[in-house]
Structure formats: C-alpha cells, structure tokens
N, C-alpha and C positions, 0 to 999 in steps of 0.2 A: 389752250393748251396747256395741260398738265406735264411736268417731268418729275419722274420720280428717280433721284440720282443715286451712285454708290449701292446698287443693290444686287445680290445674288439671289437668281431668281432659279427656282423649280417651275419650270412651265405645264407640267400636269402629266407630261407624257414619259419626260427622260429620265434617266437614275442619275444625273448630275446636276448640279447649278452651274448656271450661267454667271461666271463671277465680274463683279464689278461693271453692270452694265445700267444703261439708262432705259427706263419704260416711257414711251412717250404715249400719253393719253389725248384723244381728240374727241370732246363731248363723252357719248357714253361708251367709247371704244378703244380698245389699244391699238394704236395707230402703227406702231412698230416697237422694237427691241433693238436699241443700238449699242455696240460692242466698241464702239470708240468714244474718245470725249468730244463733246460738243457745248456750243455755246446755251447760257440759261438764258439767255436777255430775250430769246423768242418766245418765252414760256409766260403766261400770265400768273403761275403758281409753279415753284419747285418743292418737292418733299425729298429731303436728304433722309434715305434709308438706314444712312450710318454703319452701311457694310451687314444688314441685317438680312434675313432672309425674306423673299418675297414669293408667296405663293398663290395659287387661282383661290377663289371664293371655294369655299368646301360645299360639296354636294349631298345631302343626305336622301339616298336614293330608295329608301322605305320608311315613311313617317306619315302619322296620322295626324293631322293639325286639330280635326275635331273628333275626339274618339270617347264615347262614354255614355252613360244613363243620361235621360234628363230632356228636355224640350230643346228644339232646335236654337231659339234665341238665347238659352243657357250656354249650349253647346259655342253658340259664336262667340260671345264674351271672352271665352276659355279658348278659344282658337286665335282671338286676335291677340291675346296674351303671348302663345305659343309661337306664333310666328315672328314678334317681336324679339321675343329671347331667343329663337334659332338664328335670327340675323345677326343680334350681338354677340352671339357667342362664334359667330364665324360663317355659318352658312347662307350662302348667298343664293342656293336655288335647292329646291326640294322636290321630289317626285312622291306627290301625296298618295297613298296607296289605300284611300277608301275613306271617305267621306263629303259631306255637304260644303265644300270650299268654293263655290261659286263666288259668292259674297266678298269673302276675305280676298281670294285671289284679284277680283276687279278691284278692289279697295286699295290693295298694295301695287297694280300696276297702274292706277290712275292717280298713286301718290297721296291718296287719303291717310292710310296707316302704314305703318312700317313692317317689311317682313322681306323674306325672301322670294324669288322666281318661284313659281308654282308649274308644275307639269301636272294637273292634274287627272285622277282615275274617274272622279265623282263615286258613284255608287258603287261598290263592290259588289259583284253578282254571284247570288249563292243557290243553291238547290233547296227546298223544304227540308228541314231537318238539317242543314249543312251549316257550317261553320260560320254565314251569315244570317243565320236564321234567330235572332236574338230576343224571342219570345221567352219569356222569364219563365213561365208554367204552361203545362199542358192544357190550362184554363184559358189561356190565350189563343185567339182564332183570327182568320182572313174574315170580315165584315164583306168585303167586295174586292174586284181588283186592285190589288196595291192598297187596300186598306185595311189596318189591324188595329185590333185593341192594345197591341204592344206600341209603347211609344216610341221603343228603339227600332221600330222598323216603319215608323212614319216621321222620323226626322232625317231621313234622306242620306244614311249612313250605307243601307243595304239596300239591294232590289233582288227580290225572290223569283226566279224563273224557273221552271220546269220543261223540258221538253225540247226541241231544236227549234221551235216556231217562237216559245217564249223566250229562249236564250237571244235567238237573232234580234227580236225586239228589245230585249233590255240592252244589247250591246250599243244597238242605233239609239236608244233612248241616251246613253251616256254620250255618243259620239254629236247628238244633236245638241247636248250641254255644252260641247266643247273639249270632251277627253283628249287628253294626249295619248293616252294608252288605255288599256282596258283590263280591271282587274277581276279575275274570279277565283273563287274558293275552290280547290280541287281536291281537300281533304280536311280531314277534322283538326281540333285545334282545344285551346283551355279557355278560351273567353267566351263561349258559347256553351249552353246546356245540355244537350242533346245529340251532340256529335263527339264521340269518341275519338281520340287523336288516330286509329289505326283505320277509320272508316275511310274508303275511297269516294270521292264525290264528283258528280257529274260524268255520264257515260262518254266513251271516246267520240260519239256523234255528237254529243253535246259541246261536248269542248270544241270538235272540229270547226261546229258552227260559229262558235265564238271566234275563234282564230280566223275564219274565211270572212267575217263580219268585218273585223279589225283590218284585216289585210285589203278588204274592198277600199276602206278608207286609208290607207296608206301608213298603218300602224300596227301594233302588236299586243299580244296579251302576257300580261304578268301573272302566276299563279301561286296564292298560298298552298303548299303541302309540307310534309313531311317525310311521310313514308316512301321506298323505294319504287313500290306499286305505283303510287298515285304520281311518282316521278315519272315513271316509264310511259304512262299513259298521257301525260302532258306533253313529253317529249315526242310521242307517236301524232298526236293532234297539232303539232307545230308552235306551241308555247315557247317565246323566246326568253322569258325571266323567270327564274326560279327562286320563290320567294320562301327562307328558310331552310328547307331540304335537308334537315340535320340527317336522316336516316339515308342518305344516297349510299347506292353501293358501285363496285366497280363498272359493271356495266353500263348503269345509268349515266356514270361521270364519263365513261368513252364516249357514250351518245352525244351527251351534252357539247362535249369537246369537237365531235364530227359537226355538230349541227352548229358551233359558234354561240351556245347559249349563255346565257348570264345566270350567275347564282348571286343571290343577296342574302348571304347567312344569317343575319341579324342576330347575333350570339348573345340573345337577351334572356336567357335563364341563368341567373346570375352572372351574367356578362362573359361566362363561359370561360374565364380566366385558367390558366394553367395549372396555377396554385390554390384552386378551388376545388374540393373533391365532390360536391355534391351543389345542386341548387338550394337557394332558400325556400324552406317551407310554407306554404300558403295556409295550413290547416285543414284544407281539402285532402282527404287521403287519396282518392282517384287522380286527383289533378297533381298531387305530390309523386304518385306512381308514375303518371305519364310524364310530367316536367323531368323526371330522373332519368327516364329512358331517352328521352330528346337530348337532354344533356350529355349523356354517355356517348351519343353519336358525333358530338363535335369534333372530337379528335381524328376519326375516321375520315369525317368529311374532309378537314383540313388535310390530312394526306392526301387523299382523292384530288382535290382542288390541285396541289402544287403538283403530283404526280402528272396530272394530264394539262397542268398549265390552263384551268378553266377562267374563264372571264368572272371576277369578282368586282361588284359594285357594294359599297359601304350603305349601310342601313342600320337604323337603331330601333325601328318599330316602335317609336317615340311614343308612349300612351299620357296624354297628361294626367289623367287620375292617379298614376302610379307614382309620377315623377314632378308634380307640384310645378309642370311647366319647364323644368331645368333640361335643357340640352344632354345627352350622355357621350361626351367626348371622349369618358376612359373607354369606351368601346372600342375607339382607334387602337388602344394599347392592346386590345383582344386579338384585332386584325392583326397587328403587327407581331406578336407571339407565334401566329401560325403562319404568317405571309411573310413576314419580313417589313422592314419599316418601309422599303419603296415601294410594292405592290399594295401596302396598308393605304397609304398615301395618295397613291395613283388610283385606287378603289374609291378614293372621297373626291377625285378632280377629274383628271383624263380619262378614267374608263366610264364615270359618271356621264360626260361629254358622248363620249362612243354608245352609251346606251340611248341618251338623248336623239341620236341620227337617227334611231330606230323609228322615230316618230315621223321623220319626213316631212310632208307638208301639214302634219298635224301639230308640229312643233309651235306651241305658245308666242316662241321668241325667235323668228326665222333670221332678224336681222343681224345676229351675233351669235358665236360659241360662248357654251359654259364650261367650266373647270377646265381651262387652258388658258395661258399666258402668250398670246401670239397675235399676229396682225389678224384684225376684225373679230377678234374676240372682245365680249362684254367686258368693260374695266371693273370687274370683281376681284377683287384681290384683297389679301391679309398681308401686313408686315408684321415678321415674328421674329422675337429675339431667340435667338437659338435655328439650329438645322435640323428639321424634323424627319429629314432623311438619314440623320445620324440617331435622332432620339425623339421619337414621334412624341412622348408622353409630353413633348415643351407644350402640345397643342392643349392638352387638358388644364392648364393653369392660364387663368384669365388674363394674369398682369402678363404675360408673355406676348399676348396677341396687342400688339401696338396702335396698330390703324386696321380697319374695315373699309373698305369700298365697296360701293355695288353702282354700277353703270356711270362711274366717274365721281359719285357722291360719296364724301366721307361721313360715315357714321359713326365711328369711333375713332380717336385720336388721342393716346396718352404719351 
C-alpha cells in the first residue's frame, strides 16, 4: 500500500479542502482518506505532500484524440502523442467526443502506451450534409453503403446515417464497438464545408431514435449543437449532454435544468475570455462571421448557466491539428471567470464523475470512480503547488503539478 501524507485534499465535490489528511492507496484504488495521524510503517511507500493540494486527476469531457485529415494510420500516430500529452498535463480520464480510438484505448488499457482512461463515443453520427459529413467538395460522393471517395469519411471518425432506421443501425454499430455513450451532430458547425452554423440537423424522430437505442443499452446521447432551436429539439428528444450550446436562451436553459441535463460549453473560440473582444480570425469571411456570432453568445450562456445552476462539465474540444498536441489547460481559467473557481474545478473532476455515471453498465471502468477522491475511487490524482480553489490558474503551469498518478502508478514526480 501507498500513503500520501500531509495532504490538503479537494475531493472533487465539496467546496473546501480536507486539511492535513492521509490518502491510503491499495493497488489501483483509494482505500480511505484518514483525518488522524497513523503510523507509516505499514506502507510500502510514503509520499509526503508537504502541505500541498491533492486533487483528483482531471477529466476532459469533450476531446478528440484523433481529429483531422488523413489516413487512419497517420491519425493514430498523432492520437498516441495526444493521449500521452493529455496524461502528462494531468488528465487521467477523457470522454472522447468522436473518433476511431478503439486501438488507442485498448493500448492504454493494456499498458502498452501511456494515456488517460477513455470513455469512447467512437464514430460521431451525422446526417448527410451535416456536421459530420466531411466531404471536401461536391465532387466527392458515396460509392456504396459507408464507402466514400472522401478519406475523411473512410477513417472512422464519422458515420453518415439518414432516417430512423439508419440512425438506429449507426447507434448500434457504435455500441457494438463498445461505445460508452453516443455522439450525434444535431446542428451546424465550422469544421465541415456545407452545413452553416444556423442549420438544424436530424429531425425530432431521428434524434428520439438515437436516444431510444442508447437508452436500451443503459447509456445516453451527447449532441453537438449551437442554436437555441437545435438545443430545444435535442432536449425534447431526451439528449442528456449538450456540447457547445453557445446560443442557448432562457427557456432552453430552464428545460435543461428541469431535466438535469449537462452542458459542455467548450469556450474554444479564442477561449472565450472576458478580456477578449472577438475571436481570432481565420481568413474565411463566412466562418469568421459565424465564429463571431457564437463568441458573442458565451456571456449570455454563462449567465443562464449560473441562473439555473446547470450541470457543467469541462471540455476543450481539443483538436491536435490546431494545437500541436498541447492540451489547453488555460480553458480552466475561462471556466473560472464565468462560473467561479469551485465550479470550474468541479466541472473537470466531480461533475465529470457524475456525467460518467450516466453510462451505467456501458461504463468501461466499472471497478472504480473517476474524478473524485474517496473510498473505491481510482487512485488518479495530482499533487499541486497552490490551491486551485483560490486560484485555478495554478493548474495552467506545468511546474505547479508536482505529481501525476493514475491507477496508483506515478507518471510524473518532480
């Protein structure tokens, strides 16, 4: 067994630190957290936290390990790098929001490569001419069922399905692969060519079909969307996790609150910081106009989240082609500016745990809990120089993260 002594612990759920406690780790799991002095002689290893803050390993609830142009083997190489970078930044768990991550997940779980635990969606499901239809031009077409001239539709990131029967099949295909939750594209976006942000995607009946098929297997649907019309349709269908939702209005926020729905804002248009007046320009006039419209909704979204105390889960929408594989921890500061330090930190820990519980028996890691520090949680934790409940920006500096542990194994120790 391992003991971490002299620790000030944030457990992932409460808004205060447990001061000067000992964390007892037995194998992969937290056995107990003790608030009285005990003998160190019974432990194989003792780690002195020296009064520093111990927090659960972070959870990125919306990330794409393998997103971009190219062949599957090329994307996999980048995905392996991304997984390692996320772990060494302090993310011990991720919810992959779409991509062919089967091999990487298995490699991590088998101990062959380094990376976080992965709650996979596998292919995100999109209608034709939707946000997951990555054909680069109108000359690209479907040769046969799920065989395209577009490499971006052949690498497993996306699954095109139209109509209730195709949606049902698409959901079941991802569940067959072992998806812990289902990702659908319910509105337009910026990273595909022919679906303006304002478009509504999937009919109510198609979305209900996705929710029904996922529910039959004990899990839920997460939906990419921005506009309030798309949000309300998704809520009527029973979607439990709204991804982005920048243009949410008061009525939709109230419905989300009444149904205990999660929002994963991903404020990734220039990180949505309060002191930034507009998002960075891309050079594409249409996309820049759309990006500005979405950026302008971030403040209202934050007000509504706070007004209705909505469930918020931290996500970065990490896209390696843009980011060179570097996790965006500074998004935590954006969350803190809008929701306060406690809610921001909880969104990347305890609220991620609460979201993971929606997967019920589709949970790929049923043995333990993620995102919290309590008995029977996985021993996934960080030792941090500073108190992120007082100043969450301490997590944005790598030198402040003194130790990273996942499943009782130390990956970083300085």
